[in-house]
C-alpha positions as CSV (number, residue, x, y, z in Angstrom):
1,M,0.0,0.0,0.0
2,R,0.9,3.7,-0.3
3,I,0.9,5.4,3.0
4,L,1.0,9.2,3.5
5,I,2.4,10.5,6.8
6,T,1.4,14.2,7.0
7,D,2.5,15.4,10.5
8,G,5.5,13.2,11.2
9,M,5.8,9.8,12.8
10,D,8.3,7.8,14.8
11,K,11.1,6.7,12.4
12,T,11.3,3.2,13.8
13,A,7.6,2.7,13.0
14,M,8.0,4.2,9.5
15,A,10.9,1.8,8.9
16,K,8.8,-1.1,10.0
17,L,6.1,-0.2,7.5
18,T,8.7,-0.1,4.8
19,E,10.0,-3.5,5.8
20,M,6.4,-4.8,5.5
21,G,6.5,-3.8,1.8
22,H,4.6,-0.5,2.0
23,E,5.6,2.7,0.3
24,V,5.7,5.4,2.9
25,V,5.6,9.1,1.9
26,E,6.2,11.7,4.5
27,Q,4.8,15.1,3.4
28,F,2.6,17.8,4.7
29,Y,-0.1,19.2,2.3
30,E,-1.8,22.6,2.7
31,P,-5.6,22.4,3.1
32,D,-6.2,23.4,-0.6
33,Q,-4.0,20.6,-1.8
34,L,-4.8,17.8,0.6
35,G,-8.0,16.4,-1.0
36,K,-6.4,15.8,-4.3
37,A,-3.3,14.3,-2.8
38,L,-5.3,11.8,-0.8
39,R,-6.5,10.1,-4.0
40,D,-3.0,8.6,-4.5
41,F,-2.8,6.8,-1.1
42,D,-4.4,3.8,0.5
43,V,-3.8,5.1,4.1
44,V,-3.2,8.6,5.5
45,V,-1.7,9.1,9.0
46,V,-2.3,12.5,10.6
47,R,-1.6,14.1,14.0
48,S,-3.3,17.3,15.1
49,K,-1.9,19.7,12.4
50,T,-3.7,18.2,9.4
51,K,-7.4,18.6,9.3
52,V,-9.3,16.1,7.1
53,R,-12.7,17.8,6.4
54,A,-15.7,17.0,4.2
55,N,-14.3,18.8,1.2
56,H,-11.1,16.7,1.3
57,I,-13.2,13.5,1.6
58,D,-15.3,14.6,-1.3
59,E,-12.2,15.0,-3.5
60,A,-10.9,11.6,-2.3
61,K,-14.2,9.7,-2.9
62,G,-13.9,6.8,-5.3
63,S,-10.1,6.7,-5.1
64,R,-7.8,4.2,-3.4
65,L,-8.1,5.8,0.0
66,K,-9.4,3.2,2.5
67,L,-8.2,4.4,5.9
68,I,-7.5,7.6,7.9
69,I,-5.5,7.1,11.1
70,R,-5.2,9.8,13.8
71,G,-1.9,9.3,15.7
72,G,-3.4,10.3,19.1
73,V,-6.5,10.2,21.2
74,G,-9.0,12.7,19.8
75,V,-10.4,12.6,16.2
76,D,-12.0,16.0,16.1
77,N,-9.7,17.1,13.3
78,I,-11.3,14.5,11.1
79,D,-15.0,14.6,9.9
80,V,-15.4,11.0,11.0
81,K,-19.0,10.3,10.1
82,Y,-18.6,11.9,6.7
83,A,-15.6,9.8,6.0
84,E,-17.2,6.6,7.1
85,A,-20.3,7.3,5.0
86,A,-17.9,7.6,2.1
87,G,-16.5,4.1,2.8
88,I,-13.3,5.4,4.4
89,A,-12.5,3.9,7.8
90,V,-11.2,6.1,10.6
91,K,-8.9,4.8,13.5
92,N,-6.9,6.4,16.3
93,T,-4.4,5.4,18.9
94,P,-6.2,6.0,22.2
95,R,-3.8,4.0,24.5
96,A,-0.4,5.1,23.4
97,S,-0.2,8.6,24.9
98,S,-2.3,8.3,28.1
99,E,0.7,8.2,30.4
100,S,2.4,11.2,28.8
101,V,-0.7,13.4,28.9
102,A,-1.5,12.4,32.5
103,E,2.1,13.2,33.5
104,L,1.9,16.7,31.9
105,A,-1.4,17.4,33.7
106,M,0.3,16.5,36.9
107,A,3.3,18.7,36.0
108,H,1.0,21.7,35.5
109,M,-0.7,21.0,38.9
110,F,2.8,21.2,40.5
111,S,3.6,24.3,38.5
112,C,0.4,26.1,39.4
113,S,0.6,25.2,43.1
114,R,4.2,26.4,43.5
115,Y,4.5,29.2,41.0
116,I,7.1,27.3,39.0
117,S,6.4,28.9,35.6
118,I,6.3,32.6,36.7
119,A,9.0,32.3,39.3
120,G,11.4,30.7,36.8
121,H,10.6,33.4,34.3
122,S,11.2,36.2,36.8
123,M,14.7,34.8,37.6
124,R,15.5,35.0,33.9
125,E,14.8,38.7,34.3
126,D,17.4,38.9,37.1
127,K,14.7,39.1,39.8
128,W,14.8,37.2,43.2
129,E,11.2,37.3,44.2
130,K,11.3,34.7,47.0
131,K,8.7,36.5,49.1
132,A,6.2,36.9,46.2
133,Y,6.3,33.3,45.3
134,G,6.8,31.8,48.8
135,K,3.1,31.2,49.4
136,G,2.6,28.0,47.5
137,I,0.2,25.2,48.3
138,E,0.7,21.5,48.6
139,L,-1.1,18.9,46.6
140,C,-1.2,16.3,49.3
141,G,-4.5,16.4,51.1
142,K,-6.3,18.4,48.4
143,T,-9.2,17.1,46.3
144,L,-8.7,16.6,42.6
145,G,-11.8,16.5,40.4
146,I,-11.3,14.8,37.0
147,V,-13.8,15.8,34.3
148,G,-13.7,12.9,31.7
149,Y,-12.7,9.6,33.3
150,G,-11.2,7.7,30.3
151,R,-7.7,6.3,30.1
152,I,-5.9,9.6,30.7
153,G,-8.2,10.6,33.5
154,Q,-7.7,7.2,35.2
155,K,-3.9,7.5,34.9
156,L,-3.9,10.9,36.4
157,G,-6.2,9.7,39.2
158,V,-3.8,7.0,40.2
159,M,-0.9,9.4,40.2
160,A,-2.7,11.9,42.3
161,K,-3.8,9.3,44.9
162,A,-0.1,8.2,45.1
163,I,0.9,11.6,46.4
164,G,-1.9,11.8,48.9
165,M,-4.7,13.6,47.0
166,N,-8.4,12.8,47.3
167,V,-9.8,12.1,43.8
168,I,-13.3,12.2,42.5
169,A,-14.4,11.9,38.8
170,F,-17.3,13.0,36.6
171,D,-18.1,11.3,33.3
172,I,-21.4,10.8,31.4
173,F,-20.3,7.1,31.0
174,H,-19.7,5.0,34.0
175,I,-17.2,2.1,33.6
176,P,-18.4,-0.9,35.6
177,G,-16.1,-1.8,38.5
178,I,-13.7,1.1,38.0
179,E,-14.7,2.8,41.3
180,E,-13.8,-0.3,43.3
181,Q,-10.7,-1.1,41.3
182,L,-9.1,2.4,41.6
183,G,-10.8,3.7,44.7
184,I,-12.0,6.8,42.9
185,P,-15.8,7.5,43.0
186,Y,-18.0,9.0,40.3
187,V,-19.8,12.1,41.4
188,E,-22.2,14.5,39.6
189,M,-20.7,17.6,38.0
190,D,-22.0,20.1,40.6
191,E,-20.6,18.0,43.4
192,L,-17.2,17.9,41.7
193,L,-17.2,21.6,41.2
194,A,-18.1,22.4,44.8
195,K,-15.6,20.0,46.4
196,S,-12.5,20.2,44.2
197,D,-9.4,22.2,44.9
198,F,-8.0,21.2,41.5
199,I,-10.0,20.4,38.4
200,S,-8.4,18.7,35.4
201,V,-10.3,18.3,32.1
202,H,-9.8,15.1,30.1
203,A,-12.9,14.9,27.9
204,P,-13.1,15.0,24.1
205,A,-14.4,18.1,22.5
206,V,-18.1,18.4,23.0
207,D,-20.9,20.0,21.1
208,G,-23.0,22.7,22.7
209,G,-20.3,24.9,24.3
210,A,-17.4,24.6,26.8
211,L,-17.5,22.2,29.7
212,I,-15.9,24.8,31.9
213,N,-17.8,28.0,31.5
214,A,-18.7,31.1,33.6
215,E,-21.6,29.4,35.2
216,R,-19.6,26.3,36.3
217,I,-16.6,28.4,37.4
218,A,-19.1,30.3,39.7
219,K,-19.9,26.9,41.4
220,M,-16.2,26.2,42.1
221,K,-14.3,26.8,45.3
222,D,-12.6,30.2,45.6
223,G,-8.9,29.7,44.7
224,V,-9.5,26.6,42.6
225,V,-6.8,25.5,40.1
226,V,-8.0,24.6,36.6
227,I,-6.0,22.2,34.3
228,N,-6.8,21.6,30.6
229,T,-4.8,19.1,28.5
230,S,-7.8,17.9,26.5
231,R,-9.2,20.2,23.9
232,G,-9.0,24.0,24.0
233,T,-12.7,24.5,23.3
234,N,-13.6,22.6,26.5
235,V,-12.7,25.7,28.5
236,D,-14.3,29.1,27.9
237,E,-11.1,31.2,27.7
238,A,-12.8,34.5,28.3
239,A,-14.5,33.1,31.4
240,L,-11.3,31.6,32.7
241,L,-9.3,34.8,32.2
242,A,-12.0,36.8,34.1
243,A,-11.8,34.3,36.9
244,L,-8.0,34.5,37.0
245,E,-8.3,38.3,37.2
246,S,-10.8,38.2,40.0
247,G,-8.9,35.6,42.0
248,K,-11.8,33.1,41.8
249,V,-9.4,30.8,40.0
250,R,-6.0,30.8,41.7
251,S,-4.1,29.6,38.6
252,A,-4.5,27.5,35.4
253,G,-2.4,25.0,33.6
254,L,-3.0,24.9,29.9
255,D,-1.6,22.7,27.1
256,V,-4.5,23.3,24.6
257,Y,-6.2,26.4,23.3
258,A,-9.3,27.4,21.4
259,D,-7.1,28.5,18.5
260,E,-3.8,26.9,17.8
261,P,-1.2,28.3,17.6
262,A,-2.6,30.1,20.6
263,S,-3.7,33.6,19.9
264,N,-5.2,34.7,23.3
265,K,-2.1,36.4,24.6
266,A,-3.8,37.9,27.6
267,L,-4.5,34.3,28.8
268,Y,-1.3,32.5,28.0
269,S,0.9,35.3,29.2
270,H,-1.1,35.8,32.5
271,P,1.3,35.4,35.4
272,M,-0.9,32.8,37.0
273,V,-1.0,30.6,33.9
274,S,1.4,27.7,33.4
275,C,1.3,27.1,29.7
276,T,2.7,24.6,27.1
277,P,2.2,24.5,23.3
278,H,0.0,21.3,23.0
279,I,2.8,18.9,23.9
280,G,0.8,16.4,25.9
281,A,1.7,13.4,23.8
282,A,5.1,14.7,22.8
283,T,7.4,12.3,24.7
284,V,9.9,9.9,23.1
285,E,8.1,7.0,24.7
286,A,4.6,8.0,23.6
287,Q,5.7,8.7,20.0
288,K,7.2,5.2,19.8
289,R,4.0,3.6,21.2
290,I,1.8,5.7,18.8
291,G,4.0,4.6,15.9
292,M,3.8,0.9,16.8
293,E,0.0,1.1,17.3
294,I,-0.3,2.6,13.8
295,V,1.8,-0.2,12.5
296,D,-0.5,-2.7,14.2
297,I,-3.6,-1.0,12.7
298,I,-2.2,-1.1,9.2
299,S,-1.0,-4.7,9.6
300,K,-4.6,-5.8,10.3
301,M,-6.0,-4.3,7.1
């Protein structure tokens, strides 16, 4: 088969595909060129940069394209139902990056609680602001509320319990037996908002507006810490910025944004925001796992 890799892929996995006899082409296409290019491939592998929309699928209809693979968890950059209706399968790699994203969420929790981001930045400006950043808070003993309790949320919950946090979770789907297995109970959203000192979002992008909006922020504890490593649209950025300015939200850890590259400078440059440029799955280990999971998907075609 001819396989198109648009946004990069682990080199070992690419070599494995070549060893299996496939022709592998690594090239990024601009949106106006993508649809036509897809006609020449059996499989296309994308990450988050490439968006495969209905117009691209229309151009690829009736061609050799059989499969779109998203190297990562979410598939919101692909019009999945439209592709499947056109006879093109869509797969992703939901297991490969769970550990990496959960660890980054935990890193942002530490950064927010101890001013690591802003304190480090101030030192680069030759400032020694020990007094200003000497009023951190501990994670141990605090309550973490996890919104979206899939693989990543579960990984984070286990990590948080290991350092002495109390953990509760909200999800519209309840996994049988998981509460007893991990010792982390499901609660309703309002209860999670009211009880949590830290709230970390791990849900896919949802229709109908942000999961964390002004109304829900108002129900949170004063001084709550908000973490988002899921999808930027899950948090209302204007509402979050207003809450940071008022002090309702103590700090926020963000890896994802409504627009990417991030354009809301007032938010990502706020002194109480710990920010990273959508690097949740960007570890050496995760990229290797993603690559081998893609190889496994293709080998089963």
